[in-house]
N, C-alpha and C positions, 0 to 999 in steps of 0.2 A: 767688487768695489776695490779699486786700486789705491794703494797707500803711497803718499809722497811725504818725504821728510820736510818739516818746517824749521825755521830758525828758532833755536831754543831760547834765545835772548828775547826776541820780540813776540814769540807765540808761546808763552808759558804763564801759568797761574800757580798760586800757592796750593798746597794740599788741602787746606781748609776751604779755600774757594772752590776747589773741584768737587767738594761735597755739599757746600751751601749754595751761594748765589750763582756759581758757574758749574753746577752739577750736571749730570746726564740729562740731556734734553733742553738745556739752557743755552742761549746765544751769548757769545763772547765777542765784544767789539775790540778787535786787534787794530793796530795802527793802519793797516792797508786793506783789511777785509773783515767781514763778520762771519764767524763759524759757529757751529753747534757742537757741544761736547757729545761725543759718540758713546754708545753703550759700552759697558765694561768688557764685553766679549771682543771688542776691537782694540783694546788697549795693548800697547807693546810691553809695558813694564809696570810692575806693582810690587810693593813690599808688604809681606804678611803681617797682620795685626791679630793677636790672640785675645779673645775674651770668651771663654767657654760658656759661661752662664748666659751671656747676651746672644751668642751664636745659636745655642740650643733653643732659646725662646723665639728666635726669628727663623728657625728651621734651616740654618746654613752651617757650614763647617768652620768658617773663619771670615775675617774681614781683610781688606787690603787698602793700603795707601797708594794712590796713583803716583807713579814715577815717570811714566811716559804715556801721556794721554793722547788719544786719537780724537780727531774732529771730523765733522761732516760739513760740506759746503751748504750753508743755508743762512739767509735767503739766497736764492739763485739768480734773482733779477738785479742787474747793475746798469747804470747809465753813465755816459760820458758827459762831464759838466760843460764841455765846449761845444761839441756837435749835437749833444742831447740824444744821441742814439740810445735806445733802451731795449735790452734783450737779455735772455737768460745766459748764465755763465757758459753753457754748452756752446752757444753760438759765438760768444767772445773767444772761447778756446779754439773753435774751428778756424776763426779768422787769424788767431795767433799762430796756429800751426801752418796755416797756408801762407802767411806773409812775413812772419818774424824771421830774422837771420838764423842761419844754422848754428852759429855760436850761441845765440840767445837760447835756442831750443835745447842745446846740449846742457846748458847750465840750469835751465828751468823749463823742463819739457811740458809741464802742466800749468804754467803761468800762475804759480802760487807765491813766488817771491815778489813779483812786481806786476800787478794787474793794470794794464794800460789799454787804451783805445789805439789801434794800429794806425788810424788816420791822424789823430790829433796828438798822440803821445802824451795824453792826459791820464792821470790816475782815475780809475773807475770808482763810482760812488754807489753804495748798496741801496736798495729800495728801502723806504722809510716804514712801510706798512706791510703787515702780514694778516692772515686770517687764522683764527683759532676757534675750536668748538668745545663744548662741555664734556666731550668724551676724551679730551686730552690731545686731540690732533692739531697739527699746525701745518699750514701750507702757504705758499706764495699767494699774494693777492691775484685774483684772476684778471690780469691786465688785458689780455686779448679779448676775452669774453665781455669785460666791462665796457671797453671803448666801442665795441661794435653794437652791444645791446643798447647802450645809452644813445648811440647815433641811429638806432633802429635800422642797422644794416647787417646782412649776414656776414659771418666770419669769412674773410677772403682766403684764398689759397696760400698766400705767402705774406702773412702780416709783418710789417716793418714799422715798429713803434718808435715814437720820440716822446720824451718826457720834458715838459717845460714848466718853468715857474714864472709867476707874474713879477713885474718890475717893482710892485709895492708889497711890502711885508704885511700889509693890513688886509690883503684880499682873502686870506684864509684858504679853505679848500677850493674855492672858485678860482684861485690863482694858480692852482696846480692842475695841469692838463696833460692828457695823453692823446696822441694822434697816430693814425696809421697812414704811412706814406703811400701804401699800395692802393687803398681804396678810399682815401680821404676821410675816413671816420675820425670823429673828434669828440672828446668828452672831458669834462673837468671831474675832479674828485668830490664835487658837491654831493652830499647824501651818502657817501661811501661808509660813513661811520653810523648812519642811522640804524636804529633797532629794526630788525626784520627786513632790512633793505633787500637782501638777496632773496628772501622768501617772496617778497612782492614782485621782484623781477622775474622769478620763475613761475609766478602764479598762472599765467596764460600760456606757458610753454609745454609742448608735448614731451620734450626731452629737457629736463632741468639742467641748466649750465652752471648754476652757482651752488650746488650741493657741496658739502665738505668732501674733499678728496681723500680723507683718512690718512694723512701723512704722518709718519713717525720718522723724520729724517735722521734721528740719532741712531736708528738701527736699519736705515735704508729700506723701510717697508711702508706699504700702504694697506689700509684695511677698508672694508666697505663701511660707509657711514651714511645715514639717512638724514642727518641734521644739516641745517643751514648755518654756516659759521658766522662769526662776528669779526669785523675789521678792527684791528687795534694797531697802535704804533709799536714798532719793533722793540723799543725800550720800555714799554708799559710794564708796571709791576704785576698786572694780571696775566701776563704771558706765562709766568713760571712760578709755581708755588712748590718748593721742595718739601718732602716729608722726611724729616730727620729725627731719628730716635737716638737717645743717649743713655749711657749706663756707666755706673761706677764699677771698677774692678775691685771686688771685695774678697776677704778671706772666705773659704780656703783657696779661691781661684787666684789669689794674688801672691802666694808664698814663693819663696826662692826655688824650692824643689820643683814646683809646677813650671816655673820659667826654664829651669835647667832641662827638664824633660822635653818641653816643647821645642827648645833650641838644639836638641841633640840630633845627630845624623840618623841614628837608629829609629827615632820617632818619625822623622821626616820620611824615611823609606817605608815605614809602616803605613803612614798616611797615604803615600802614593799608591801602595798596593791596595788599600781599601777603596780609594777613589777609582781605581781602574777596574775593580770588581764589585760594583754596587749591588748587583743582584745576588752575589754570593757572600755578602758582608758577614752574616752570622756564622757561616761555615768557616770562613777564613779566620775570624776571630777565635772560634773554638779550637782550631788547629794550630794557630800561630801565637796566641795570646801569651803563653808561658815563655816561648822563645823570645818574643819582643821584650818582655820584662827583663829577662836575663841580659839581652843585648844592651838595653838602655842602662841597666844597673852597672854593667861593666864599663860603659863609656863615661858615665857621670860620677861613678863611685858612690852610689846611694843604696840604701836598703831596698831589697826587692819587695818586701812587704809594703813599704811606703809607696813605692812606684805602682804596685798592683792596685792600691786603693785609688790612686789618682787616675790610672788608666781605666779602671772599672767605671769610675764616675764619668770619664770622658766618652768612652765608647759604648758602655752597656746601660747606663742610666738614661732614661728618656724624660726630659723636662720641657718638651716642645709645647705642652698644653698650657704653660704659663705665659700669660700675655704681658708684654713689656709695659703696657700702660696700666696694668692691674695693681691693686693695693698689695697683693701678695708679693709681687716683684719689688715694689718699693720697700715693703716691710723687711726684706732681706738686707737691703742697704741700711735701713734705719737701725736694725739690730747690730750691724757692724759698727756704725757710727756712734751709737749710744753706749756700746760696750757690752750689750747683752750677749753677743758672741765673743768669747774670750780671744784676744789677739796678743801677740808679743811684738816687741820692737824689731825682732829679727826677720819679720815678714818682708818680702822683697819689694812689692809695689804698693803696700798699704801700711802706714805707720800711724798709730793713734796714741796720743798722750792725754790721759784724763786729768783734768785740773781740779784742785781743791775749791769747791764751789763757795765755801765759807769766806774765802779771800776776796770774792767779787762784790758781795753785799748788794746784789741786784735782786729785786723782788720778782717772784713768779718763775724764776729760772731754776730748773732741777739740776742740770749739769751742763758743763762746757767742755768740749774735747777739741784739742788741737790736732788736726790731721796733717802731720808733717809731710807725708807722701801719699799721693793718690793718683790713680790713672783713670781718665775718663775717655771712653770710646764713643764717638759720634758717627752714626752710620746713615747713609742715604738709602732709603727704602724705595722711594718712588717720587712722583710729582703729579701735579694737576695743573690745569690751565683754566682761566676765568674765575673759578671758585676754589678756595682752599679746602683741602680734605685732611683727615687725620688717620684713617685706617685703610687697610688694604681692600676691604670690601666696599668702600664708599664709591658711589658713582663718580666717574671721571678720574679715578686713581689709575696711574700708569706705572707699571713696574719698570724699574731701571734695568733689570736683567731678565734673562730667560730662565724658566723653571729648572733647567739642567745645570745652570751655573750655580756653584755651591758657595758663593761668597758675595758680599756686598761691598761697595766702595765706602771707605771710612777714613777718618783721621783720629789720632789719639793725642791727648794732652796729659802731660805729667806735671802735676802742680801741688798745691797745698790748700788748706781750707780751715774754716772754723765751723764747728757744729754746736748748735745751741738747742738744748732740749728744755721744754717748758713744763711746768707743773700742770698736769691735765686737770686735776681737781680745781685749781685756781681758775683755769680757763672756763670750766663748766659753771662754776659759781658766778663768774663775771657775766656770762651770757644770760643767766637767770636773774641777775641783779637789777636790770633796767629794761623796760620794754622798748626803748629807743634803739637798743643794740639790734634786736630782732627786726625792728621796723626798717632800719637802714639796709640790712641784709635782704629783706623782702623786696626793697626797691630795686636793688641790683639784680635780684632774681627775676623780677618782673621785666626789667629792661632786657635781660638775657633771653628770656622766653620769646620776646618779640623780635630779637635780632636774627639775622640770617643764619649765623652759626648755631645759635640756640635752638632753632627749629630743626636743625640736622642732628645736633648732639645735645639732647636734653640732659641736664644735670642740676643738682642743688648746690649752690654756693653758700656754705655755712659762715656764720660770723667768725668762727675760729679760723677758717681758711683766709678770709679777708684780712683779719688782724695779723696773722702770720705773714701773709704775702706783703702787706703794706710795711710791716716792720722790717722785713727782708730788704725791701727797696730803700728804706731810710738808712739802714745800716750800710748797704753797699755804697750809697752816696757819701756817707761820712767816712767810711773806710778808704775810699779812693783818695780822699784828702790826706789821710794819715799814713797810709802804707806805701804810697808812691806808685801804685798801679792806676792806670786810667780806668774809668768806669767800664768801658767796653772790654777790659781785660778780666773783669769779675763776672761771675754768674751765680745763679741760685738753684737750689733744689728744695722744694717745699714738701715736707712730710706731714700730711694732715689726713686723718681718717678716724672713724669711730670703731668701737669694739664690734658693732654690728656689721661693719665692713670686713672684718677679719683681723684687724689690728688697731688698737688705739694709739694714734701717733700725733705728736705736736712738736715739730722740730723744724729748724732752718739750717741748711748747709750752704755756706757762702764759700766759693772756691775760685781759684784762678782758672780762667777759661782759655788762657794762652800761655805757652811756654815751650821751650825747646825739648829735645830728647832727654836732657838731664834734669828737667824740672825747673823750678823757680828758686829764688834766693832767700825765701823765708820771711819776706816783708809782711805778708798777710798774717802768718802764724804769730809773728812777734806782736802784732796788735791785739792778739787774742789772750795775752797773758794778763794776770791780775793787776799789774801796775799800769796797764794801758787800756784794756777793754772797757772797764766801767766808765771811763771818761768818754770813750767813743760812743758807747751805748747811750749815755745821758745826753750827749750833744745831739745825737740822731733823733732822740725822742723830743727833747725840748725845742729843737729846730723845727719840728713839725707843727709846733703851735701856731706859727704864722707862715704865710705864703705871700709873695709879692703880688699875687692875683686875688688875694682876699679883699673884700668879703665875697666876691663872686665865686671863688673856688670852694670855700668852706660851706657856702650855702647851696651849692649845686645839687640838683636832683638827678643829674646824669650828664657826664661829659666824657670826652675821649671816644675811642672806637665804639660806635653804636651805643653810646651812653652807658658803658659798662663800668664806669668809675663814678664815685661821688666826689668827695673832697680829695682830688688827686689830679695834678696837672704837671706840665713840663717844668714848672718852676719849683715844685715841691717833691713829687714822689715818682714821676715817670723816669724810666731808664732807657738806654738804647735797647732795641728789641732783641738783640742777640743775648742780652743779659737775662731776659725774663722768660720764664716758662709759659706764661699765659698771654704773651703778646701785649703787655701793658694793660691788662684788664683786671677787674675785680680788686680795685684798690680804693681805700677810704681812710685817710688819716684821722677822720672823725672818730673811728673806733679805737685809735691809739691815744688821742689827746682830748677828745670831746669837741664840742663846737663853741662858738662865741657865747651863746646863752646857757649852755649846759656843759660843764667840764666833768661832771661827776660820773659819766658813763664811759669815759676813756679807760682803756685797759691799764695805761700807765699814768693815771691821773695824779699819782703821788709826786711825779716829776714836774708837774705844772704848777707854778706859783700863782 
């Protein structure tokens, strides 16, 4: 596959976009064409991102921010809006090479700068629809097969297709037609989006024409697939579901010495040596370990004993059995945020200030910590099509990289945050105090069990989790008014588990989810101080008492995505989905402030007059 340079101004996306909505396997609509982000193996440039704990848990060596992304041409079918000629990009390119001037071909040999019809001098328009299957494959719509099958004609030797649209915008799919100028086959797109349409067309065929072609354009490969695909619009949200994991860089992985070691030339040379000799890793470490310690110590001027501890942890300790989604992994962050793991202000990328809780005078809160500095790494692990997935072993999950590639695409955010830890005994007594609390949680669990995602990922949503999650949303909404950040610039991490899960946790971490390489300006942390936060907290809770959609909202038995919320809608508790860990599900302000007829079971009923 040959590479051609694109215009950096018109064909570029932000690093965060290259990991989220425009990640590997996603289509990007540029001004003159639509392209698909290629696999990381094809990227020309990347900047290394370190997060040792996160990397070990995901089984890689490091992460990387894309600096020079590669793209694949997909979809391949384009038509001319004037003459209506409709053909794949390979045929348009052949015409261009045959008829374009020598000067034009010298400056744009592969027609990537200006895609035009050579007859009409009109810019080409990409096809609107594609086909996808549940195995994560994506292909161009079978235009040639479709027009001939619907016309009940055999595929001719040299199909020449034309794509036409009806004069009226109300004709729908019947107004979109494809014809073959060679054999006069003609068909509209009526029925193209019908469920099992391709399966019905292949029902009486000896050789199926409409089976999935197993395309993975992002890595220029095709796999054998037995499924019949589904027709979708190119920009449909079901075409691409990225699987993104995130992690906080916490002590001891966030200290200055760790950063100095990683950025030293001696460490980089050692990493290169280890990557070049993967089968001899243990032998190389045994023979070179002491020498590398001395070389790094000499370069950065640090104690060899301290360097040895860090290198031993990096290279010799195995923590790949820890799941990123597990309670154990979150518990490590919880311990750092709550102060169970002792930290000092001299740490490089994590700085915590414990606040005197008596100055806040807020009930049920055990401690508040201001996280002046924190680094969050977001890594793209894979994606799916048609149905969202969460784990690598889920059906339909597509890895973004090859097994031999030892890194994942990622981007990092340096910011600030507020950590709130709640009194666990108060939460437990509250849950036992009123049967309606458990009843509302059961209603959400019942809706979840019947939902599509609930059937694939069974779990129990506890009243404690619903309360913490809803309170987090209310605080984010109120903080966005007070601290100057937009709602989309804030994000949450909910720490909720029981002792039986391995760690009793009840905490909320609200942090800035966007910021430059130097971090943010402290506006969020400032709102966490005793002279400001109690006001913010009380406004957030008292504001949840009413909603502009009440009484419909507060009396709801299920609303939002698959009825996974009770008293929570866009007017009161929902956030932009980039802010929320649970995709705006499992929310109920009734558990915070009670309902119209009963206020006494709300966790913060003392704030409700």
